[in-house]
C-alpha positions in Angstrom: 26.7 2.2 32.4 27.2 0.1 35.6 24.6 -2.3 36.7 24.8 -1.2 40.3 26.8 -2.5 43.2 27.2 -6.2 43.5 25.3 -7.9 46.3 28.3 -9.8 47.2 31.6 -8.9 48.7 35.0 -10.5 48.3 34.6 -12.2 51.7 31.2 -13.8 50.9 32.6 -15.1 47.6 35.7 -16.6 49.2 37.8 -14.3 46.9 41.1 -12.9 48.0 40.6 -10.2 45.4 38.2 -9.8 42.5 39.2 -12.3 39.8 40.9 -14.9 42.0 39.2 -17.9 43.6 40.2 -19.1 47.0 38.7 -22.6 47.6 38.4 -22.5 51.4 36.1 -24.2 53.8 35.5 -27.2 51.6 33.6 -25.1 49.1 32.7 -26.8 45.8 34.9 -25.6 43.0 31.9 -25.2 40.6 30.1 -22.8 43.0 33.3 -20.8 43.5 33.7 -20.4 39.8 30.0 -19.4 39.4 30.3 -16.9 42.1 33.5 -15.4 40.6 31.7 -15.1 37.2 28.6 -13.5 38.8 30.8 -11.0 40.7 32.6 -10.2 37.5 29.3 -9.8 35.6 27.7 -7.5 38.2 30.8 -5.3 38.6 31.2 -4.9 34.8 30.2 -2.1 32.6 28.3 -4.5 30.2 28.0 -8.1 29.2 31.3 -7.9 27.3 33.3 -8.4 30.6 32.6 -12.1 30.3 34.2 -14.3 27.7 31.9 -16.9 25.9 32.5 -19.7 28.4 31.9 -17.5 31.4 28.7 -16.1 29.8 27.5 -19.6 29.0 28.0 -20.6 32.7 26.4 -17.4 34.0 23.3 -17.7 31.7 23.0 -21.5 32.4 23.3 -20.9 36.2 20.6 -18.2 36.1 18.3 -20.5 34.0 18.8 -23.5 36.3 18.4 -21.5 39.5 15.2 -19.8 38.5 13.6 -22.9 36.9 14.5 -24.9 40.0 12.9 -22.3 42.2 9.8 -21.4 40.3 9.8 -22.9 36.8 10.3 -21.5 33.3 7.6 -18.9 33.9 9.7 -17.4 36.7 12.8 -17.4 34.5 11.1 -15.6 31.7 9.2 -13.2 34.1 12.4 -12.1 35.8 15.3 -10.1 34.4 17.5 -13.1 33.5 14.8 -14.0 31.0 16.5 -11.4 28.8 18.9 -14.2 28.1 16.1 -16.5 26.9 17.5 -16.9 23.4 21.1 -16.9 24.7 20.3 -19.7 27.1 19.8 -22.1 24.1 23.4 -21.5 23.1 24.6 -22.1 26.7 22.6 -25.3 27.0 24.0 -26.5 23.7 27.5 -26.0 24.9 27.0 -27.4 28.4 24.2 -30.0 28.6 23.1 -33.0 26.6 21.2 -32.6 23.3 18.0 -33.9 24.9 17.9 -30.7 27.0 18.1 -28.6 23.9 15.0 -30.4 22.6 13.2 -29.7 25.8 14.2 -26.0 25.8 13.1 -25.7 22.1 9.6 -26.9 23.3 9.6 -24.3 26.1 10.4 -21.6 23.5 7.3 -22.4 21.5 5.3 -20.5 24.2 6.7 -17.3 22.5 5.9 -15.8 19.1 8.2 -17.4 16.6 9.8 -19.3 19.5 11.7 -16.1 20.5 11.3 -14.5 23.9 11.8 -10.8 23.9 15.0 -9.5 25.4 13.0 -6.6 26.9 11.3 -7.7 30.1 8.2 -5.7 29.7 7.7 -7.1 26.2 8.2 -10.6 27.5 5.5 -9.9 30.1 3.2 -9.0 27.2 4.2 -12.2 25.4 3.3 -14.2 28.6 0.1 -12.2 29.2 -1.1 -13.3 25.7 -1.7 -16.7 27.3 -4.1 -15.1 29.8 -4.8 -17.2 32.9 -3.1 -20.2 31.2 0.3 -18.5 31.0 1.9 -21.1 33.4 0.5 -24.1 31.5 2.9 -24.1 28.5 5.8 -24.6 31.0 4.4 -27.0 33.6 5.4 -30.2 31.8 8.9 -29.0 31.1 9.7 -27.6 34.6 10.0 -31.0 36.3 11.8 -32.6 33.3 14.3 -29.8 33.3 14.8 -30.0 37.0 15.3 -33.8 36.9 17.8 -33.5 34.1 19.9 -30.8 35.8 19.7 -32.1 39.3 20.7 -35.6 38.5 23.3 -34.5 35.9 21.6 -37.1 33.6 19.7 -36.9 30.4 16.0 -36.2 30.1 14.3 -39.5 30.9 12.2 -39.8 27.8 12.2 -38.2 24.3 10.7 -34.8 24.2 7.9 -33.9 21.8 6.3 -30.5 21.8 
């Protein structure tokens, strides 16, 4: 089943046609690749349209964008949180080991450190924290943002 129409068009993605990247207007190559992957993902029938490297980049981009915008709580509350367990694989292939340790700590907010792939079930997992459901993530939000924004390692060892 199709996910629905993509929100982007070939012109907004700087694509000559789906699947080919045109780096025009001084556009950063990484963003062009990420846009191409997102376009391919949203136009596909299912997740299998992406190879492992593309899926890693897509999941990591979703994680980074949502955590930068509203923290880990936002990531897990929204539909990309379905990739919560998959994000660990993406991080391990893309970022330094210290970031995996940080993400492992974040996952302890969920039963058995496994966020549900089902959004409604994840909401129940988060609701189990009651009014404190943001607290398990607060410390890690800024550490994650610092490590991804500066393309550097987490500044101090992580302990859960």
